[in-house]
N, C-alpha and C positions, 0 to 999 in steps of 0.2 A: 548318546551323551547330551545331544543338544536340549532335550527335554528337561535336563537338570540345571542348565545355565541360569534361568530365572531365579530358582530357588537358592542356588550357590551365591549368586550376586546380591540377593536380599540378606542372606546370612553374613556375608562379609560386610556389608554396610552397617548391619546392626553390631556386628563384632567391633568394628572401627570405632563406631560411635560410642559404644560402652567403654572401650578402653580409652578413648580420648576424654571422656567425661571423668573417669576415675582418676586419671593423672592430673586433671586440671584442679582438682580438690586437694586439700591439705590435711583435714582431720575428720575422723569417724566420729559423727555425732548421732546420738540417739535422743529423740524427742517423743513424749507420750502425754497423754491427757483423756479428757472426757469432754464431749459435747452435749449440751442441754439445751432445751428450749427456754428462752427468756421468759420470765413471768411464771411458768408452771414448774420449771426446774426438771421437767421430765427429760430423761435420756433420750437422745436422738440417734437411732440407728441408721446406717447407709449413708451417712454424710461423707462427701467427698473432701479429702484433705490432700492438698497438692503444695509443693513447693514452688514458688512463683520463679518463672524463668528456667525451670527444669522440667523433666518428665517424671519426676519421682512423685509418688502419691499413693494413697491408701484409702480404705473406707473405715468408718467407725462400726464397732461390733454391735450387737444386740443390747449392749448396756450403755452404748454411746462412746465406749473407750476406743483409742486409737494408739498406734505406735509407728513412728518412722525412724529408720536409721539410714544414713548415707554420709558420704564425704563431703562436707560443706564448710563454708566459711561464715563466720558471723560478720555482720548481721545478715539475715535472710528473712523472708516473709512466707508465712503459711496462708493459704487461701482456703477458705472453709465454704463449700457450696452444698445446698440441700434443697430438694424440691419444696416449694411453698414457704421458704424463709430467705431473708435477705442475706446475701453473701457478704462475708467479712474477710478483710485482710489484716492479719495480726504479725507486727514485727517481732522477730525473736533476736535477742542480744545475748542470752545465755540460756542454759537447761539446767538449772538448779533444781527445779520441782516440776511435777506433771501441771499441765495446763488445765484450767477450767474455762472452757469457751461457751459462751451463750449466744444462740442465734434467735433473731427476732422474727416471729411469723410475719411473712409478707402480706400486705394488703392487696390481695390479688384483684379484688375489685376495682381498685384505684390505680394500680401500677402496670397495667397491661399497656405493652407497647406494639403498635401495629405499623405495617409498611405498606400494605396493598392499596389503601385508600388513596395515598397521595404519592406513592412510590419513594416516600422518605419516611424515616422513623418519626413517629409522633404519638402522643397519648391517645389510647382509644376513646378515652372520654371526649376528646377534641377533634375526633375524625370529622371531616367535613361531609361525609356520606355514611350511611348504615354499613357496619363491619361487624362480622362475628370472628370469634378466634378460639380454636382449641389449641391448648398447649400441651406439654407432656404430662402435666398432673391430670388435666381433664381427660386425656386419653387414657391413662391409666385406671381412671376411676369409672370409665364408661362400662355399663352392661352390655354394650355392643360386642359382638365377636371379633371386631377389627375397628382400627380408628376411622377407615373409610366408611363403615356401617354407622359410626357414631354421628356422621354428618346428618343423618335423617332426623336426628333429635335437635338439631341447630335451628334458631330462631329464623323463619322465612324460607327454609330449605324444604323442597319437595323432592325425594329421592324415588328413582324407578329402578327396580330389580328386574333385569332381563335373564340373569343366570347367576349361579354362585360366584362367578368369576367376573361378572360384567354389571356394574351399576353406575348411574349417572345422575348427578344432582341437577337440580334447576331451581331458579327464583323467579317469582312474579309472573308466572302464567306462560303460555304457548309452550307446553311441555312435549317432548317427544323422546323415545327411548335412545335414539342416537342424536344427543342434543349438542349441534354443533353451533348453537348460540350462546352456550356457557363455556368460557375458557377454563382449562386445567393447567396450571403451571407447576413444574417441579423442578425447584431451584432455577427458576427463569426460563426453562424450557417448556414449550407448548407441546402438551401431550397428545394432540389429535392426530390420528392416524389419516393420512391425506385422503386416499381413495376410499376407504370405508366411510370417512366422514363422521368418525365417532372419537370422542376423547377417552383415552384409556389410562387415566391417572391411577386408578386401582389396579390396573392390570400389569403395568409395567413401570408403576411408580415406586415410592419408598415402601420398604418393609416395616414391620411392626416395631423393630428394634432401632430403626434409623430415622424415624419421623421426629422432628423437633416441634413443629407447629403446623397448623392449618388455618389459613384465614379466608373467610368467605366474604365476598362483595356482593350483596343482593342487588339486582337491577343493573342498569348499563354502566359498564366501565369502559366503554370503547373510546372515550376521550383521551385515556391515558394508555390503553392497551391495544387499541386497534380492533380490527375487524371481527374476531371472533367473540368478543367480549360484551355483545349487546344485551344479553340477558343476565350478565354477571360473571363472576370468576371465582375460582379457588387456587389459593397460592399455597402450595405445599413445600416446606422448607425441611431440609434434612440436616443432620448434626454434623458438625465440623470435626474433623479428626484431630485438629489442635486443641478442641475443647473437652470432646467427649473420648477419652482413651481407655482402651482395654477390650476385654472379650465379653460379649453377651450372647446368650443362647435362648431360644424360644421354641416351645413345644406345645401344640394345641391338638387336642383330639375332641371330636364332637360326634353328634348323631343327629341325622335329620330323617324325614319321612317316617317319623316314629308311629303313625297310625296305619302305616302300610297301605294307604288308598292308592296313591299314585305309582309308588315304588316301594319295594322292601325297605324295612329301616337300614340305613346306611351310614358307614363311618366317614367322617371328614377329618383329615389330618393336614397339620401345617407344621413345617419345621423351618426355623430361620436362624442364622448365624451372623453376627456382626463382629468384625475385629478392626480396631483403629489404633494407630500407633504414631507418635511423634518421634522421628529420627534427629534429635537434637533441635535446636531452636528454629531451624528453617524448613525440615523437610517433614511431611506427615501423610500418611495414606490411610485408606480405609476400604475394606471389602465387605460386601453383603451378598447373601445367598438366602433364597425363600423359595419353598416348594410346597404347593397346597394341591390336594387332590380330594375329590369328593364326588358324590351322586347328585346331580343337578336337579333343580327344582323343574316340574313339568307343567307345560301349557295345555290343558286338556279340558277347557271350557267350551261346551258345544252351543253356544248362543247362535241362533239363526238370525242373520242379518237380512235375508230375504224371505220374511214369513209369508204365509199364504195371502194375506190381506194386501200386499203391495201390488202395484201395476206390473212389476218385473216377474211377478210369481203368477199364481193362478187365482186371482181374486174372486171369480164366479163360482169357485168350487170349494166351499167350506169344508167339505170331506177331506180335502188335501192339506189340511192345516196340522201343524206339529211334527211328529215323527213321520207322517204320511206326505209331507211336503216334497214333491219329486224336483222341486227348484231351490231346495235349501242351500244355503251359503253359510256354513258354520265356521266359527271363530277359528278353531284349530283343526281344521280339515282343510287340505290343499287340494287343488285341480277341480273343486266343485264350485268356483266362484262364478258370478254371472258373466263374467268376460267369456266363459266357455260355455254358455248355456245354449240349447237347441230348441228349435221350435218343431214339435212333432204334431203333424195335423192328421186327423183321422175323422171318418164319419162317426158321430156321437150324437144321440138323442135327435136325430132326423136332420142334422146338419153337420158341415164340416167344422169341426172344433179344433183350434190351435192350443196345444198345451205347451208350457214352458218347462224343460228338463234341463237339469245340469248333470255332467258326468259325476261318477261316485266319488272319486278322489280317494286321499289317504290321509289318516290321522298323523299329527305331529309326533304322537308318542312312537309311531312306527318308521319314523323318518330321521329322528335325531338320535345322537349318541348320549347315553345316560351319564357316562363318567367323564369328568371335566378335570383338566390340570391347569396350573398356573406357576411358571417358573419366572422369578425376578432375581436377576443378579447384576451387581454393579460395583465398579471399583473406581477409585479416584487418587490421584497423587497431586500433592500441594506443595508448593515452594514460595516462601516468604523471600521476596527480593529485598524487603525492608520491613521494618515493624508494621507498617500500614499498606503494605503492598504485596498482594498475593496472586501468584500464577497457579492455575490448576487445570487438569486435564481429567475428564471424567467419561467412562464408559457405562451404558446401561443397556441391559439386554432383557426382553421380556417375551415369553412364549404362553399362549393362552388358548384354552378351548372354551366353548359355551355356545350360547344362542342369542342373538340379538334381532331387533325388528326395526327394519327401514320401510321400504315400501312393500317388502316380503320379509318373511323370516329367513335368516342366515344361519346356517350351522358353522360355527367357527371351529376350524380344526387344525391346530398346530400354526396358528397365526404367530408371526414373530415381527417384533419392532426392535431396532437397535438405534443407540443414541450416542454420538460422539460429541462431546462439548469441550471447548477450549475457552477458559475465563481468565481475565486479568482484573483484579478488583483492588482499588485504592479506598482511602477514607472518604473520598468525594466523587468517585466515579467508578464505572463498571463497564468493560467491554467484552461481550462474548459472542462466539460463533459456534453454531452446532448444526448437525445433520441429523435426519430421522430416516431409517432405511426400513420400508414396510415390505412385508412378504405375507399373503394370505394363506399360504400353504395349501392344505387339502380341504379347504372350506368349500361349501356348497349352499345353493339356494333351494329351499323346500318347494317352492312353487313349480319351477320348471322341472323338478324331480319328480313331483306327483303328476303333472301334465303328461310328462314323456313316459312315466310308468303305465298310465292309462291308455296313451296312444299306442302302446305296443300291443294292446288288445283291440286295434281298430282306430281309424280316424274318426272324427265326429261324424262324418256322413255314414260310414259303415256302421259305427255304434248305435246312431240314431235310427238307421234302417232296421237293425235288429229289434230295438226297443219298440218301434212302430209296429212291426209284425207280430210281436209277442203280445203287445198291449191289444191289438185287434183281435187276436185269438182268445185272449182271455174274456175280454168284454162280450164277445160273440158267444162264449161258453156260459155266460150269466154271471161272470165274476163282478163284484161291486168295483167301483172305480179305484178306490185307495189301494186294497189288495191286488187289483188288477197292475196298478202302477209298480208295486214292489215285485210281483212276478215278472214283469217286463224288464225290470231293471236287473233282476237276477239272471234272466236269459241272455241280456246283451252283455253282463260282466261275465259269463261263462268263459273260463280260460284265461283270465286276467292273473297277473302275479299277486298271490296273497300273502300278506306279512306273516313271518314266521316260518316260510318255506324256503329251502335252499334256492329255488328259482327266484323268489323274491330278492333274497340277499345278493345273488350274483347280478341281477339285473340293475339293482341299485348301485352296487359298486361300479358296474359298467358306466351308468349314466353319471355319477358323481364324479368320474375321472375325465369326461369330455367338457372341454371349455367352448362349447356352442350349444345355446339352449334351444335352438330350433331342432325339429325332429323331420328326418327325411321322409316320415309318414304324411305330412302334410305341407312341407316346404321342400321343393326340388333342389338337389344338390346338397341338402343338409345331411348330416350323418344320422344313421340309425343304429341305436334308438334315441339319438339325441342326447344332450347333456345338461348338466346343472352346476358343473365346477365354477367356483369363484375364484378366478385367477387374477389377481391384481398386485402390481409391484410399482413402488414409487419412491422417490427421495425427496426430501424436503430440506432445503438449505436456507439457513436464516443467520443473520448477523444483526446485532444491535450494540448500541452505546448509551450510556446514561451519564451525565455530568452535572454535579450539584454545585451552582456556582455562588452559593450563598455567601462564603466568606470573601469573594471578589466583587460582588456587587452590594453597595452599602445601603441602598434604599429599599430593596425588596430581597427575599429569598427566591432565587431563581433556579429552575431545574430544567434542563433541556435534554433530548433524546432524539434518536433516530434508528430506523431499523429497515431491513430489506428481506423479503422472502421469495424464494423461487421453488416452485413445485415442479418436479420432473417425473412424468408419467411414461411408463414403458407400455406402449399399446398391446393388448392382448387380443384384439379382434372382436371381444365380446362385450366388455364393459366400456373400455375406452380404446379409442381408434384414431388413426392417422387421418385427419380430416383434408389433408392435402391430396389423398387418394381419390380416384373417382368413386361415385357411390357403389358401383358393382364390386369394387375390391375393399371397401372399408372394413368388412366383417373378417379379413384375413388377419392372422396374428403378425405382429411386427410392424415395421414401418418407422417413420421419424418419431422420435421422442415429443411428447406433448408438454407444452411449458404453460404455467400459469404463475402470474408475478405479482407482487405487491410492495409498495415502498411507502414509508410513513415517517412523519418527524412531528415532535410536538415541543411546546414550551410551556412551563408552569411558572406563575409567579404567585407569592403569598406575602402579606403584610399583616403586621400586628398594629392595632390601633386601640385608642381609648385605654391607655395605661395596661395594654395587652389583654383586655377583656374582649376585644373584637379581632377575629381573624379572618381576612378576606383571601380568597384563591381564585385565580383565573387561570384557565389553561386553554390552548388551541392546539390541535392535532390536524394535520393534513395527511390523508391517505391517497394513494395514486395506485390505480391497476390499469394497464394499458389498454384493457377491454372497456373502460369506461372513463368518464371524466374524473378529475380529482375531487375529493370529498373533504370538507372541512368539518371537524367535530370540536365545537367549543363547549366549555364547562365553566360555570360560575359557581361559586360556593362561599357561604358565610358562617361562621361559628361565633355565638356570643355566649360568654361566660357571666352569669349573674350570681353574685354573692358567693363566688369561688366554688359552688358545688352544682349550680345548675347550667347545663350547657344545652343550648338551642342551636339547631343547624337547619339550613336551608340550602338547596342546590338546584340548578337547572343544567341540563346537559342535551346536546345533539349528537346523535351517533348514527354511523352507517355500518352496514355489513355487507361486503362484497359476497357474491354468491359462492358456495363452497365448490369444490371440485365437481362433485357429482351433480350439483345443481346447474352448474355452468356446461360442462363438456361431457356428461355421460352418454352413451350410445348403446343401451342395453336392451337386447330382445328378451322380453320376460314374459313367456305364455302367449306369444302372437301379438303382444303389446309392447312397443318399443318404448322404453323410458329414455327421453332426451332431454339434454341440457337446453336451456333458453337462449343461449347466444346466437347471434344471426349467422355466423359460420356454420353451426350445426344444422340450421334449418335449410340452408342453401340446397336446392334440387328436391327438398322433401315437401315444402310448402304447408306445414302443419299449423304454422302460425297465422296465415292468412287464408286457407283453403280448406277449412275443416268444420266439421259440426261437433258439439260437445256430446260426450257420451250420455250425459243425463238427458238431453233432448232426443237422442236416439232411442233410448229405453221408453220414453213417453210416445214417441212416434210410433214404435212397434207394438205398444200396448193398444193404441187406438186402432192400428191396422188389424190386429187381431180380433179386436172387438167388433170391427165392423165386418170381417169376414164371416164371424160367428152369426152375426145378426143378419147377414144378407146371403141366403144360399145361392151358391153358384158363382158368387163373386171371388175373386183372387186377390192375394196380397199385392201383386203388381198393379192391379186396377185401384186398390184401396189406397196405395202410396200415392197415386196421381191426384187423388182428391185434395182441394185446397186446404180443407180443414185439417186434413192429416199432415201433409207436406209443411204446413206453416207451423207445425210443433218443432221442426228442426231449427236449431239455433246456430247460427254461424259464430264460431268461437272468437275470431278477429282478436288474436293474441298480440300484444305488444313484445318487442325484443325485449329481453330480460335486463332489468336494471337492479343496482343495490337497493337493499331495503332500509328504511329509516326509522329512527325513534327520536322522539322529543320527550325527555323524561324529567320530571318535577318530583322533588322530595323535601319534606320537613321532617325534623327529628328532634328528640329531647333524650338526654342521657344524663344521669346523675348517680352519686353514691351518698347515702344518707345514714343517719343514726349510727355515728362512729363506724363507718365502713361495714356496716352489717347488711344494708339493703341496697341493691343496685337496681335501677330503673332504665331500660332502654325503650324507646317507643318511635315509630316512624309511620310516615304515610307517603303515598306515591300515587302519582297520575302519569300514565305513558300514553302517548300517541303514536301508533305505528302506521307508516305510510309505504306502500309498495311492498306489502309483506308477501314473502315468497313462499309458494305451495305449488301443488301439483294439480293438473286439471287434465282429464282425459278426453281425447278427441279423435275423430276419424276423418281421413281424407278419402273421397269418394273416387271410384275408379269405374270405367266401362268394361264390358265383357273381355277386352282385348288387354286389361291391365294398365291402360292409360288414364291418368288423372283427368277428371271432369270438373267443371266449376260448380261450386256449391251454388244452390238456388235453382238448379236446373232439374229437368224431369229425370234425367239419367242419374243425377245425384241422389234423387230421393229413392229410386229404385235400389241404388247401390247401399242405402241406409237399411234396407230391410235385413231382419236377423238371417235370414236364410242365405244372404249375400255377403255376410260379415267376412268370412275367410277369403272368399274369392274377389270381392270388389271393394274392400276396405283396406286402408293401411292405418293402423290403430297406434296412437302415441300417447304416452303419458308425459305431459310437458311441464317442465318448471317455468313459471310465470309469475308476475306480480299481481297481487290484488287490485282491484278497481276502486276499493273504498278504503278509508282511513279506519283503523280499530282502535278503541279507547279502552285502556284497562285502569283499575284503580285498586287500591287495597291498602292494609294498614298491619303492623305487627306490634305486639306488646310482649316484652320480656321482663321478669322479675327474678331475681336471686336473693335469697334471704339467709343469712348465718344467724339463726335465731337462738342458738344455744351451744356453747363451746364449739365443737367441730360439726355440728349438725346443719346441713344445707337444704333448704327447700327452694326449687327453681321451677320455672314454668314459662311457657309462652303461648301466645295465640295468634293465629294468622288468618287474615282475610284477604281474599283475592276475588276480583270480579271483572267481568267484561261487559261493556255497554253494548246493547243490542242495537243493530243497524236495520233500518227500514226496508232495504233492498238486499236481495241475495246477490252473492258475489260469484265470480267465475268458479270458485272452489271454496271448500270449507276450510277455515283457517285452523280450528282445532285449539282452543284455549287450554283444555285439557288439565284443569286445575281445579281442585275442591274449593268451594267458597270459604269453608272453616276447617281449620285443622289446629290441634293444640297438643303440646307436650306438657308433662308434669314429672318432675323428678325429686326424690328424696333420699338422702344419704349422709354418711359419716365417713371420712376417710380413715378415721382410727377410733372407733366406738369403744374399744379396749386396746389395750397395747398391741400394736402390730397387726390388728384386724379391722377391716372396713367393709362397708357395703354400699350399694347404690341400687335404686329401683327406678324404673322410668316407664310411664304410661303414655301412650300415644293413641289419639283418635283423629280420624279425618272423615268429613261429610262425603255422602254419595255424590258423584258427578257424572256428566255425559262425556265420553270419549269419542274423538273423531280423528280419522286417519285415512290414509289410501288403503290401507289393510283391513281395518276393523272398526266398527263403529259400535256404540252400545253403552249402557249405563255401567258404571263401576259402582259396586255396592259400598256404603260406608263400612269401615271396620276399626276396630281398636286391638292394641297389642299391650301386653306387660312384659317388660325385660327386667332382669334383675342380675346382681352379681354379688358374690361376697369373696374378699381376697384376704390372704394371710401373708405377712412378710416373715420370712425366716432369716433374720440378718446373719446367724451363725454360717448359713449356707449362701449367703448372698442372692437370695431367691425369694420370688413372689409366687404363690400358688392362687389361682383365681377359679372359682367355679360360676358358672352363669348360664343363662338361656334367654333366648329371644323368643317372643310370642310363647310365653310359658304355657299358656292353656291352650296351645294348638288351635287357635282360631283361624281357621283356613281363609285366606284372602288373596286377591290379585290387585295390583296397582294400576292397571291399563287394560284396555280391551285387548284379548288374545294373548294376554302376558301369562307368566307362569302362576301357579298357585303355590303360595308360600305358607308353609306350617312352622311348626316349632324347630328350633335348633338348640340342643343342649351342648355344652362344652366345658372342657377343663383345660387349663393352660398352666404351664410352669415357665417362668423366667428366670434365668441365671444371669446376674447382672454385676460383672466385676469392673464396670467403667468407673473411672474416676475423672471428675470434671476438673479442668484446669482453667 
């Protein structure tokens, strides 16, 4: 019986509310009429007509006609709402005849109101910084399959698609697939998963039916929003249950992989339901549910990052180029990277020749799951304590599968994030507190999976011995070098688990269930066969308040706010550990929770001058993290309006970003290279900051040693390592303790609407200076034969740096640290929207981003990862004939070079064409939409080692009985 109590209680509340409302009225009144568009006199279907102050309402039909009946008292007020039109309120004093109501088309180019730029409502035309907005109408008209996909066509936005379920936007350069520099808010809640370090706005955020608007602030927004918004932010706002009441249902079905190259043609389905209702004038609730299932895009580009000509390969042997390269490190193959390379030395051509060889590895297509799911569910209860004072509680749940790329590829499998939020909102203040609960489910890391699969066929020493023996045998038999290498690999690989076999599946399942990425094959005490599970649990606790003191302060408009955040990590012994434990016990699961904290406060003052033509805004935010000193983030901005139509803006801001959780506190052993945070307490006892060589210099050193041994018969690698000209190549890392990164951002812009609200112009230019940019550098701490650390610069350290001693005499780390140089980026965007004839609209934008070159190399590669030029062009008409509209969008971006710890290489230019047609069926309160993205299936990828994206064709139906109040 307990299971029925909530349903019975809801039913009782609804019943009592309806009975109370019925007895409160005195007369049954019927009201009817027709709604038309002012000027054209065309009937308007789908208009929401509600009785102000009540929950009664309806929609106009296909002929614009409506009828309402209820127990009412004269006078009362009817409210008419329609997308793209000005809302009106009509007092009713009698019902002698049908009403003829005319709604005026809204000047959308001039009437947009935004919040994100200044955290208060203001005209988008007079925003102090660049800001873009997608409202409900823009979302409905986009050819993209979802509102989130539509962000890719927004001016200044670069979108990265890691999976059908996982997409991340960025603005103004320094892009990465797990973009922790770009904040995503959903109704004020930061959607970043704490330990994964990725924003999950599209995975656990609003459904297609509940999204009200999306605002994008390109560039630094940290002066108002704090640590995560150094590259910009997206503010997603959902529909209020007081305003949008009723039932709506969404069904989409699509197909991708239409060419059958990567996977067979596959269906994609998404179903969503939204229901919202007010229970009298005080209470309201809403419920959303969304389920998506499809076959994911596949990363299967086999670009070699270690081609034959490089010093880390075999540059003296051109016959080992291309497919014959035994040291190949392919983008979407794992376990074959140069971190696992071996030196195989044999007599060849009359001398000892050292060849560089990598393990065979496994392709991504054999390691990932093709089917992905995304479940989004949320519910909220709202209570108006007074007309302008609302208390609400909201719960949000998201489950997702997919693949995303950080330092390695991660297969997300059953990742869940839960969100509880309590909020009190008044006319001039808001106070909210929320928590995010993260669980990575059955996820796993592809790199240790591939490494440990290979190690089950022998350690590197054992496998290398088989390879050496077979290679010598082949060469002795007269086989040419390239085919001899291939035959040696086949011999060494004999008996390994092969994809598609039961043995492979069983071993893979075993490895992905173990949360220890070491293997007992080469690490004493570690499990056999080793693991790859990604087991992370965290909680984020956040509270904040915002108070607009405008009415209370006469000489300026003043806004103040403060927030506090605490991350709580549950140590798993593999990704995050209890640093209070001794070094020998850190890799054990459990221990004390790890905390990472941040506090901030800001004030913003704005003032209108020169007959309200000039608006000056100044803000100051201070953020404090106990790991660092407090940081101040000022912003100054000015907007000047000339001749009422021309708005010029300029701004400067300084922003700081504290290191994310994994940048600060990670302790991950990943393929015998431990990824570690850069805080001083992580380095204690390990000494990778002050007593290590960079991996890049070790690679150069070993290439020189191999060349010397090959050129000097009878010499050994140990002798070559002692030579000053070789040991001098080893570069001491000398890494500083990690500090927050900083940006100084300058921006100017112009925004106007001309020619009787037909042409909108929006242009901006920026210049950014990044200091202390955070990235990763790989280093090795040298050890002697007994496993004790030795000082860099000594003869023992040089011997330890030999590739043959890598496993036994080096502790290898991938360290988060700050750049030693400043980085200057600059760019500009231009957007135009032209309503040139009736409802026809032509819009476009062009985006330019660039990074100034530095004269000296840094300790790591920063990775600007942004095309210099990108453009979008769209053409559409929301109603070319009655109830029928269309939209077409073309996108192009220039080729650019991608740099990251996992993969480097050129990303080719690409262009796509998206289109949709839609038909409204007012009699069924439904809209049918047919569309496709990348219509001509021009296969492309957006970043190195990313998935290849093809065409996606879809059809959707939306039933919408929602009435706007």
